N, C-alpha and C positions, 0 to 999 in steps of 0.2 A: 286954690283951686280952681280950675275948668271946667267947664262940661261940653261932653261931646258925644253929637245925639247920631244915634246909628239911622239906619233907612228903616229899619224893624220898629222903636222906640218911635219916629216920627207918625209912621201907619196908623200904628196903637193911639197914637193922643189925637192926629185929625179923626180916628173912629169915635171918637168919644164925645158928649152931648156935651153942650157950651159950659155948663154949670159945673160937668169935672172937671174937663181944662182948667177951668178958672181954680177946683183945689187944688191939681196937679202943678200950675204956675205957684200957687202958694207953700206947697210941699217943696217944691226944688227951691226955692227962698229960703225955704229951712234950712234946706240941706245944706245948702252953699253956705249960712252962716255960722251952720251948727248941727255936724253930721251925726251928734250923737242927741241931738233935741230927744226924748222920751216917746213923741208921739210917732216919730219916723219906725220904730223897732225894728231899728237896723239889725240883721243879722246874716251870719255868714248859711251860704248853702251847703245842702248836702252835695258839692261836686267837686271833681277835681280842680275844674274851671278858674280856682277861685272868685267865685259869681258870689254877689249878696245882695239879697232882698231890702226893701223899702216898703214902707205902707202908706198909703195916701187915702186911704178911707178903710171900714171895718172890710168890706171885699173887693179893693184896690187896691196890689201892690208894682213896683218896679224893681227891676232890675240892672245891678249897673257891676262893675268892675273899674279897678284902680291900675292906674299905670302913670305912676307916682305922683305929679301932680294935677293929672287929669282923671277923671271922674266918665265912663263910658257909658251912655246910657242904653244899654240895651233892651228891655222892653219893657210895656207899661199896659195893664191892663187885670181881669179877674185871675183869682187863684189858679185859673188855668195855663195862664204862661210859667208859670213854676215847673210846669213840664219840660218844656225849651226854653230855659230862661236865654 
């Protein structure tokens, strides 16, 4: 699997404090190695575009779509991002 970072995801990432960026880095490494790891809490969103969400921390999420072997990372942030994934 390869990761593709959208401009929105990059902006969201850069707006995070350093300690959360490090947490995101670790979770994305875990995601690359095991998409079904229980700590990621991966689940499909109720969205017709086949968008999924995963957990970074209790309060932070990331959204993504899969296109074959490419994972498109869409958004990153608090639960508010889930309104516009």
